[in-house]
C-alpha positions in Angstrom: 53.2 -0.7 152.9 51.6 -1.1 149.3 53.0 1.1 146.3 49.7 2.4 145.7 49.0 3.6 149.1 52.3 5.2 149.0 51.8 7.1 145.9 48.5 8.1 147.1 50.4 9.7 150.4 53.0 11.4 148.1 50.1 13.0 146.1 48.4 14.2 149.2 51.5 15.5 150.1 52.3 17.4 147.1 48.6 18.8 146.9 49.0 19.8 150.5 51.3 22.5 149.5 50.5 23.4 146.0 52.5 26.3 145.5 56.1 25.0 147.3 55.4 22.0 145.2 55.2 24.1 142.1 58.0 26.2 142.7 60.2 23.3 143.8 59.4 21.8 140.5 59.6 24.8 138.4 63.9 23.9 138.2 62.7 20.1 136.3 60.0 22.0 134.2 62.2 24.5 132.6 64.7 22.2 132.2 62.8 19.4 130.5 61.1 22.0 128.3 64.6 23.6 127.4 66.2 20.2 126.0 63.0 19.2 124.6 62.3 22.2 122.3 65.6 23.0 121.4 66.3 19.3 120.5 63.5 18.6 118.8 64.1 22.0 116.8 67.6 21.5 116.0 66.6 17.6 114.5 63.7 19.0 112.7 65.7 21.4 111.0 68.4 18.8 110.6 65.7 16.6 109.1 64.5 19.0 106.6 67.9 19.6 105.0 68.6 15.7 105.0 65.7 15.2 103.0 66.5 18.4 100.6 70.0 16.5 100.5 68.8 12.7 99.6 66.3 14.7 96.8 69.1 16.6 95.6 71.1 13.1 95.3 74.4 11.9 95.8 76.0 12.9 92.9 75.5 16.7 92.6 78.9 19.1 93.0 78.5 23.1 93.5 81.3 25.1 92.4 81.3 29.3 93.2 84.0 31.6 92.2 84.7 33.8 95.1 86.9 36.4 93.5 86.2 39.3 91.6 89.9 39.1 90.1 89.1 35.8 88.3 88.7 35.4 84.6 85.6 35.5 83.2 83.6 32.2 82.9 81.0 31.7 80.3 78.3 29.1 79.5 80.6 27.3 76.6 83.1 27.5 79.2 81.5 25.2 81.8 79.4 23.3 78.8 82.9 22.2 77.6 82.8 19.9 80.9 80.6 17.5 79.8 82.8 16.4 77.5 84.4 14.6 80.5 82.7 10.9 81.0 82.8 11.7 84.6 80.1 14.7 84.3 76.5 13.9 82.8 75.6 17.8 82.8 76.5 20.9 84.1 73.7 24.2 85.1 74.9 27.9 85.4 72.9 29.6 88.0 72.6 33.3 88.9 70.5 34.3 92.1 69.7 37.6 93.7 66.7 39.3 95.8 63.9 41.1 94.1 60.3 42.6 94.5 57.6 41.0 92.2 54.9 43.2 91.8 50.9 42.1 90.5 47.4 42.5 90.9 48.5 45.6 93.2 50.3 43.5 96.1 54.2 42.7 95.9 56.3 40.2 97.2 60.0 40.0 98.3 61.3 37.1 96.3 64.6 35.4 95.5 65.0 35.4 91.7 66.9 32.6 90.5 68.0 32.4 86.7 68.7 28.7 85.5 69.1 26.6 82.4 67.1 23.2 81.4 69.5 20.9 83.0 68.8 22.4 86.2 65.5 20.8 86.7 67.2 17.3 86.8 70.1 18.4 89.0 68.3 20.1 91.7 65.0 17.5 91.1 62.6 20.7 90.6 58.9 19.8 90.2 56.4 21.5 88.3 52.8 21.0 89.6 51.1 23.0 86.5 52.2 24.3 83.3 56.3 23.6 82.1 59.6 24.0 82.9 62.1 26.6 81.3 63.3 24.8 78.3 66.6 26.0 76.4 64.7 27.8 73.8 64.0 30.3 76.4 67.6 30.7 77.3 68.7 31.1 73.8 65.9 34.2 73.0 66.2 35.5 76.6 62.6 35.4 77.4 60.7 37.1 79.8 59.0 33.8 81.4 59.5 32.4 84.9 58.3 29.5 87.1 56.9 30.7 90.3 56.7 29.2 94.5 53.0 28.8 95.8 54.1 31.2 98.4 55.1 34.0 95.8 52.1 33.2 94.0 49.7 33.6 96.9 51.4 36.6 98.0 51.1 38.3 94.4 47.6 36.9 93.4 45.7 35.3 96.4 46.1 31.7 95.0 48.3 29.3 92.6 46.3 28.8 89.6 48.5 31.7 88.0 49.7 29.8 84.9 49.7 32.7 82.0 49.4 35.5 84.4 52.0 38.3 84.2 54.2 39.7 87.0 56.5 42.5 87.5 60.2 42.2 88.3 62.7 44.9 87.9 60.5 47.0 85.5 59.9 44.0 83.3 57.1 42.0 82.5 57.3 38.1 83.1 54.9 35.9 82.1 54.2 33.1 84.3 54.9 29.5 82.4 54.7 27.3 85.6 54.0 26.9 88.9 56.2 24.8 91.3 55.3 22.0 93.5 55.0 23.2 97.0 58.3 22.5 99.1 56.7 23.4 102.9 59.9 23.8 104.0 60.6 26.4 106.6 63.9 26.9 105.3 65.1 30.5 104.0 65.4 29.6 100.8 62.6 27.4 99.8 61.6 27.1 96.5 58.1 28.3 97.7 59.3 32.1 97.8 61.3 31.4 94.5 61.2 33.0 90.8 63.1 31.3 88.3 63.7 32.9 85.2 65.8 31.8 82.0 69.5 32.0 82.9 70.2 34.5 80.2 67.2 36.6 81.1 68.5 36.9 84.6 72.0 37.9 83.7 70.5 40.9 81.8 68.6 41.8 84.5 71.1 41.9 87.4 73.7 42.9 84.5 76.1 40.3 85.0 77.7 38.7 82.2 80.2 36.1 84.0 79.2 32.9 85.5 80.3 32.6 89.5 78.1 29.2 90.3 77.3 26.3 89.1 76.2 22.8 89.5 77.4 19.7 88.2 75.8 16.4 87.9 78.0 13.5 88.1 77.3 10.3 85.9 76.7 8.3 89.2 78.0 8.2 92.8 80.9 6.3 91.9 82.5 8.9 89.3 81.7 12.0 92.0 85.6 11.9 93.1 86.8 12.0 89.1 84.1 14.8 88.5 84.9 17.1 91.4 88.9 16.5 90.4 87.7 18.0 87.1 85.8 20.6 88.2 88.8 21.6 90.3 91.0 21.6 87.4 88.7 23.5 85.1 88.4 26.3 87.9 92.6 25.9 88.7 92.8 26.7 85.2 90.3 29.7 84.3 90.9 31.4 87.9 94.9 31.1 88.7 93.9 30.5 92.1 92.8 27.7 94.5 91.6 30.3 96.9 89.3 32.0 94.7 86.7 29.3 94.3 85.2 26.7 96.5 83.6 23.1 95.3 81.2 21.1 97.5 79.4 18.0 97.2 76.3 16.5 98.9 78.2 14.5 100.7 80.8 17.2 102.6 77.5 19.0 103.2 75.8 16.2 105.0 78.4 15.6 107.3 79.2 19.3 107.9 75.3 19.4 109.3 76.1 16.4 111.1 78.5 17.8 113.0 76.9 20.8 113.6 73.5 19.2 114.9 75.9 16.7 117.4 77.7 20.2 118.7 74.4 21.9 119.0 72.6 18.7 120.8 75.5 18.1 123.4 75.8 21.8 124.4 71.9 22.1 124.7 72.1 18.6 126.7 74.8 20.5 128.8 72.9 23.7 129.4 69.5 21.4 130.0 71.3 19.3 132.7 72.6 22.2 134.6 68.9 23.2 134.8 67.8 19.9 135.6 70.6 19.5 138.4 69.4 22.5 140.1 65.8 21.1 139.8 67.3 18.3 141.6 68.7 19.9 144.4 65.8 22.1 145.0 63.6 18.8 145.3 66.3 17.6 148.1 66.1 20.9 149.9 62.2 20.7 150.1 62.4 17.1 150.7 64.5 17.4 153.9 62.0 20.3 154.6 59.2 17.9 154.5 60.7 15.5 156.9 61.4 17.9 159.4 58.0 19.0 159.3 56.7 15.8 159.4 58.7 14.5 162.1 56.0 13.5 164.4 54.3 11.8 162.0 57.2 10.0 161.1 57.1 8.9 164.9 53.6 7.9 165.4 54.0 5.7 162.5 57.0 4.1 163.5 55.5 3.8 167.0 52.6 2.0 165.4 54.8 -0.7 163.6 55.9 1.3 160.4 59.4 -0.3 159.2 62.7 1.8 158.1 62.1 0.3 154.7 58.5 1.7 154.7 59.5 5.1 155.6 62.3 5.2 153.4 59.6 4.3 150.2 57.5 6.9 151.5 59.8 9.9 150.7 61.4 8.5 147.9 58.3 7.9 146.1 57.0 11.4 146.7 60.6 13.2 145.4 59.8 10.8 142.6 56.6 11.5 142.0 57.5 15.2 142.6 60.0 15.2 139.8 58.4 13.3 137.4 55.3 15.6 137.9 57.7 18.5 136.6 59.0 16.1 133.6 55.4 15.4 132.6 54.7 19.2 132.6 57.7 20.4 131.0 57.0 17.8 128.3 53.1 19.3 127.8 54.7 22.9 127.8 57.2 21.9 124.8 54.3 20.5 122.9 52.5 23.7 123.3 55.7 25.8 122.4 56.2 23.7 119.7 52.7 23.8 118.4 52.5 27.3 118.9 55.9 28.3 116.9 54.8 26.2 114.3 51.3 28.2 114.0 52.8 31.5 114.1 56.5 30.9 111.8 54.8 28.8 109.3 56.9 26.0 110.6 57.1 22.3 110.4 59.1 21.5 114.0 57.9 18.2 115.3 58.5 17.3 119.4 60.9 14.6 119.6 59.4 11.9 121.4 62.6 9.9 122.1 64.1 13.1 123.7 60.9 13.5 125.7 61.4 9.8 126.7 65.0 10.5 127.7 63.9 13.7 129.8 61.1 11.9 131.9 63.4 9.2 132.7 66.2 11.8 133.5 63.5 13.9 136.0 63.0 10.2 137.2 66.3 9.5 138.1 67.1 12.8 139.6 63.9 12.3 142.0 65.3 9.3 143.3 68.7 10.7 143.8 68.4 13.7 145.1 65.3 12.3 147.4 67.8 9.4 148.9 69.1 11.5 151.4 65.9 13.1 152.7 64.5 9.5 152.7 67.2 8.1 154.5 67.3 10.6 157.1 63.5 10.3 157.5 64.0 6.2 158.0 66.8 6.6 160.6 64.4 9.1 163.0 63.9 6.8 166.3 60.0 6.9 167.2 61.0 8.2 170.9 63.3 11.2 169.9 61.0 12.0 167.0 58.0 12.3 169.1 59.6 14.2 171.7 60.2 16.9 169.1 
């Protein structure tokens, strides 16, 4: 029997019992859909984080003082770190949540106070206007940079250089608009408003520095720079448990570990669903063999060989399983598209995972179709015709 003829017969058999076939495929559909959607989300999120880390460079260190009982750290204190040959620049940062108002609109934003050095350390780009300068910090000017999402929420457009917004009861002049980040992450620059560090300190009534970034001279001197920051904070706080220091390499390793763990967990859960779907296919194929016993007897009586019967039922179970895989992938693509539209996200479906899921579906069809197909192939014509 030709393979094309066997496939046609498989589709004919499946179409003759549409509802039963769909219910049989349901386990495969759910399994393929869940693994494809979840892994695609994890991979997309990981890629976003990786892109952000690569933009920051591999020579950036972040330090945070976690204890409120630590000695006060001033701007001049952390600036002294720049005397170390392993350190190129240092930038303090202060952040908090706030509500910005303009043109009768309001928007919840992340307010960050920064210095001029922050631009190079964090690779912040301004699409229009200028960046925050040292003179802005020296004079505690009420000026700000605004992200595109915040600008659209407040003004309905991004051509807002020179406009005034109100934050915490104070008027701020917009001196620049940030390049669109496009990230779906919560701390995306699109919803951030940057002000001079000294101005933010006054707004938040916080005169001490608890967080700052350090740029090492180069990646080869990262460990030396981190050691210098560690010694500095230990001297200032007197307790190594009262502060944390991380670099981009540490973050990248952590992200990789979390991603791998989630991928394995998702794969395990989806594997169970696919296994259940495979068992469902085997059950329905056994029912099909019982219902078509006379058909099998007639085919054998007119010359069909054992291998023909085996191939027919194997192909039918494989087609059934692959159809479930294709439907699952199609639903995955629709789900990812819907999530992107509703959540303004930028998830992309993983082609590699989709192909693996489809291949696994085909393997399940072969494995779980083998027993029913073998049972059908071993039926004796006389016994089959007498049933």
